[in-house]
VEXRO-42954 format. One record per residue (C-alpha): residue number from 0; residue in one letter; y, z, x. Coordinates in steps of 0.1 Angstrom, whole numbers, plus 5000, padded with zeros to 4 digits. Layout:
! residues N
<pt NUM, a, <Y, Z, X>>
...
//
This chain:
! residues 205
<pt 0, m, <4925, 5116, 5096>>
<pt 1, a, <4934, 5082, 5089>>
<pt 2, a, <4907, 5057, 5074>>
<pt 3, i, <4917, 5024, 5086>>
<pt 4, d, <4919, 5012, 5120>>
<pt 5, f, <4951, 4992, 5124>>
<pt 6, t, <4938, 4975, 5160>>
<pt 7, e, <4912, 4958, 5136>>
<pt 8, i, <4946, 4933, 5134>>
<pt 9, p, <4950, 4920, 5172>>
<pt 10, p, <4980, 4924, 5192>>
<pt 11, p, <5010, 4897, 5186>>
<pt 12, t, <5018, 4889, 5219>>
<pt 13, f, <4989, 4862, 5225>>
<pt 14, g, <4960, 4844, 5210>>
<pt 15, s, <4952, 4825, 5179>>
<pt 16, a, <4954, 4851, 5160>>
<pt 17, r, <4989, 4868, 5169>>
<pt 18, d, <5004, 4862, 5137>>
<pt 19, e, <4979, 4885, 5121>>
<pt 20, w, <5000, 4914, 5114>>
<pt 21, e, <5029, 4895, 5094>>
<pt 22, l, <5005, 4877, 5074>>
<pt 23, f, <4985, 4909, 5058>>
<pt 24, i, <5022, 4921, 5053>>
<pt 25, r, <5027, 4892, 5033>>
<pt 26, d, <4996, 4895, 5012>>
<pt 27, l, <5004, 4934, 5008>>
<pt 28, l, <5039, 4927, 4999>>
<pt 29, e, <5024, 4898, 4968>>
<pt 30, l, <5001, 4930, 4961>>
<pt 31, l, <5028, 4955, 4955>>
<pt 32, g, <5051, 4936, 4933>>
<pt 33, f, <5075, 4917, 4957>>
<pt 34, r, <5082, 4876, 4953>>
<pt 35, i, <5081, 4860, 4991>>
<pt 36, e, <5105, 4840, 4993>>
<pt 37, v, <5102, 4829, 5032>>
<pt 38, d, <5072, 4830, 5045>>
<pt 39, p, <5061, 4841, 5084>>
<pt 40, d, <5064, 4814, 5110>>
<pt 41, r, <5066, 4806, 5143>>
<pt 42, g, <5099, 4798, 5166>>
<pt 43, t, <5131, 4814, 5164>>
<pt 44, d, <5138, 4832, 5132>>
<pt 45, g, <5167, 4851, 5139>>
<pt 46, g, <5152, 4887, 5135>>
<pt 47, r, <5138, 4879, 5103>>
<pt 48, d, <5097, 4882, 5096>>
<pt 49, i, <5096, 4875, 5061>>
<pt 50, v, <5122, 4872, 5029>>
<pt 51, a, <5113, 4887, 5002>>
<pt 52, i, <5126, 4898, 4966>>
<pt 53, e, <5126, 4930, 4948>>
<pt 54, v, <5126, 4924, 4907>>
<pt 55, r, <5141, 4955, 4891>>
<pt 56, n, <5139, 4962, 4857>>
<pt 57, g, <5167, 4986, 4840>>
<pt 58, i, <5185, 4992, 4805>>
<pt 59, a, <5218, 4976, 4822>>
<pt 60, g, <5200, 4943, 4833>>
<pt 61, t, <5179, 4930, 4859>>
<pt 62, t, <5188, 4934, 4895>>
<pt 63, e, <5177, 4917, 4923>>
<pt 64, i, <5171, 4928, 4960>>
<pt 65, r, <5166, 4905, 4988>>
<pt 66, w, <5147, 4923, 5018>>
<pt 67, l, <5145, 4914, 5052>>
<pt 68, v, <5112, 4917, 5064>>
<pt 69, s, <5108, 4926, 5100>>
<pt 70, c, <5071, 4936, 5112>>
<pt 71, k, <5062, 4954, 5142>>
<pt 72, h, <5026, 4954, 5155>>
<pt 73, n, <5021, 4985, 5182>>
<pt 74, a, <4992, 4996, 5168>>
<pt 75, h, <4975, 4987, 5202>>
<pt 76, s, <4997, 5006, 5223>>
<pt 77, g, <5002, 5036, 5199>>
<pt 78, e, <5040, 5035, 5206>>
<pt 79, s, <5065, 5041, 5179>>
<pt 80, v, <5088, 5014, 5167>>
<pt 81, k, <5125, 5021, 5186>>
<pt 82, p, <5160, 5010, 5177>>
<pt 83, s, <5157, 4986, 5205>>
<pt 84, d, <5133, 4971, 5192>>
<pt 85, e, <5154, 4968, 5158>>
<pt 86, p, <5185, 4954, 5171>>
<pt 87, d, <5214, 4943, 5150>>
<pt 88, i, <5205, 4950, 5114>>
<pt 89, y, <5234, 4948, 5098>>
<pt 90, d, <5239, 4915, 5115>>
<pt 91, r, <5202, 4902, 5104>>
<pt 92, v, <5201, 4917, 5070>>
<pt 93, k, <5236, 4896, 5070>>
<pt 94, t, <5228, 4862, 5084>>
<pt 95, h, <5200, 4862, 5061>>
<pt 96, g, <5215, 4869, 5031>>
<pt 97, c, <5197, 4893, 5024>>
<pt 98, n, <5211, 4935, 5006>>
<pt 99, g, <5180, 4951, 5023>>
<pt 100, f, <5161, 4962, 5052>>
<pt 101, l, <5127, 4963, 5052>>
<pt 102, g, <5106, 4976, 5088>>
<pt 103, a, <5066, 4972, 5079>>
<pt 104, y, <5053, 4994, 5109>>
<pt 105, s, <5014, 4999, 5121>>
<pt 106, t, <5025, 5034, 5139>>
<pt 107, l, <5057, 5051, 5128>>
<pt 108, p, <5096, 5044, 5136>>
<pt 109, s, <5110, 5063, 5165>>
<pt 110, s, <5137, 5096, 5153>>
<pt 111, g, <5163, 5074, 5167>>
<pt 112, l, <5155, 5047, 5147>>
<pt 113, a, <5147, 5068, 5117>>
<pt 114, g, <5183, 5081, 5120>>
<pt 115, k, <5195, 5046, 5122>>
<pt 116, l, <5177, 5032, 5086>>
<pt 117, n, <5186, 5067, 5071>>
<pt 118, a, <5228, 5070, 5079>>
<pt 119, p, <5249, 5074, 5054>>
<pt 120, n, <5270, 5048, 5040>>
<pt 121, l, <5251, 5018, 5049>>
<pt 122, e, <5260, 4984, 5031>>
<pt 123, f, <5225, 4978, 5023>>
<pt 124, e, <5188, 4999, 5012>>
<pt 125, t, <5161, 5003, 5039>>
<pt 126, l, <5127, 5009, 5036>>
<pt 127, a, <5099, 5020, 5064>>
<pt 128, y, <5063, 5010, 5055>>
<pt 129, d, <5046, 5031, 5082>>
<pt 130, r, <5011, 5031, 5091>>
<pt 131, a, <5006, 5061, 5063>>
<pt 132, r, <5022, 5045, 5035>>
<pt 133, i, <5004, 5012, 5040>>
<pt 134, e, <4973, 5029, 5042>>
<pt 135, g, <4978, 5046, 5010>>
<pt 136, f, <4989, 5015, 4995>>
<pt 137, l, <4958, 4996, 5004>>
<pt 138, l, <4932, 5029, 4992>>
<pt 139, s, <4948, 5033, 4958>>
<pt 140, s, <4935, 5006, 4935>>
<pt 141, p, <4910, 4978, 4939>>
<pt 142, k, <4932, 4953, 4946>>
<pt 143, g, <4944, 4969, 4976>>
<pt 144, v, <4908, 4979, 4990>>
<pt 145, e, <4900, 4944, 4986>>
<pt 146, l, <4929, 4930, 5007>>
<pt 147, a, <4922, 4956, 5034>>
<pt 148, r, <4882, 4944, 5035>>
<pt 149, r, <4898, 4914, 5043>>
<pt 150, y, <4921, 4925, 5071>>
<pt 151, f, <4899, 4959, 5085>>
<pt 152, p, <4865, 4947, 5077>>
<pt 153, n, <4848, 4979, 5100>>
<pt 154, s, <4875, 5007, 5084>>
<pt 155, i, <4868, 4996, 5050>>
<pt 156, r, <4828, 4996, 5055>>
<pt 157, q, <4828, 5031, 5067>>
<pt 158, w, <4852, 5044, 5047>>
<pt 159, e, <4834, 5030, 5014>>
<pt 160, v, <4801, 5048, 5032>>
<pt 161, e, <4820, 5082, 5035>>
<pt 162, n, <4834, 5076, 4996>>
<pt 163, p, <4810, 5060, 4976>>
<pt 164, e, <4815, 5056, 4940>>
<pt 165, p, <4806, 5074, 4912>>
<pt 166, a, <4773, 5053, 4894>>
<pt 167, r, <4787, 5043, 4860>>
<pt 168, l, <4752, 5050, 4839>>
<pt 169, f, <4770, 5038, 4807>>
<pt 170, r, <4792, 5008, 4801>>
<pt 171, d, <4819, 5029, 4779>>
<pt 172, s, <4832, 5062, 4780>>
<pt 173, v, <4805, 5084, 4758>>
<pt 174, e, <4818, 5113, 4740>>
<pt 175, l, <4801, 5149, 4723>>
<pt 176, k, <4820, 5162, 4706>>
<pt 177, c, <4816, 5201, 4691>>
<pt 178, e, <4815, 5204, 4656>>
<pt 179, a, <4834, 5241, 4659>>
<pt 180, c, <4862, 5232, 4683>>
<pt 181, g, <4863, 5194, 4688>>
<pt 182, n, <4862, 5194, 4721>>
<pt 183, d, <4846, 5168, 4742>>
<pt 184, l, <4815, 5182, 4756>>
<pt 185, l, <4812, 5155, 4784>>
<pt 186, s, <4845, 5160, 4797>>
<pt 187, q, <4853, 5169, 4828>>
<pt 188, g, <4877, 5196, 4817>>
<pt 189, s, <4849, 5213, 4790>>
<pt 190, t, <4828, 5246, 4805>>
<pt 191, g, <4802, 5264, 4787>>
<pt 192, l, <4768, 5262, 4775>>
<pt 193, l, <4756, 5230, 4759>>
<pt 194, q, <4731, 5235, 4727>>
<pt 195, v, <4708, 5217, 4705>>
<pt 196, v, <4703, 5234, 4671>>
<pt 197, r, <4674, 5213, 4650>>
<pt 198, s, <4663, 5234, 4614>>
<pt 199, r, <4628, 5243, 4615>>
<pt 200, t, <4619, 5227, 4579>>
<pt 201, s, <4634, 5193, 4592>>
<pt 202, p, <4603, 5173, 4590>>
<pt 203, d, <4614, 5152, 4622>>
<pt 204, c, <4601, 5184, 4639>>
//
């Protein structure tokens, strides 16, 4: 069952918060390590919501992927993102000087759109961040949870009730090693009985 209710972000059709999904995706991409070159704005954008740069470091050098990011927030209707919602992807990517297309969706791409994005011999890279992948990004790190708390406070409040953190009784990890085998007797993988043996002749007895 999904932990995050994406309808906490208002629909993009009206109201002062109609840009909230795009702003959230901008912040998420920054969290993931992208560099934002073009921020969300209002007005005619030529099919571009955000332009984000991904830097890949490899043995042969550094490569930059310039992603055209398209944000579609259909969580309130529950409808998938269809090919008609993403027209002329090739032209949009080339017009904005990009070499990658990234769809950021609060639902799922339809099978038709998925086939379009995964078509062989495309001249550019494609990515689709659907609701499950986005939730996974948010809940996999403390910074992700903090970002989710800003945009989905009710969902995170409930998630934290259902997934409480274990109490930290010690500032640092504590080890208790066996003299015979050297294993840490307090680690989760250790099994068996724990005994303390003291000499009867010890003055401390």
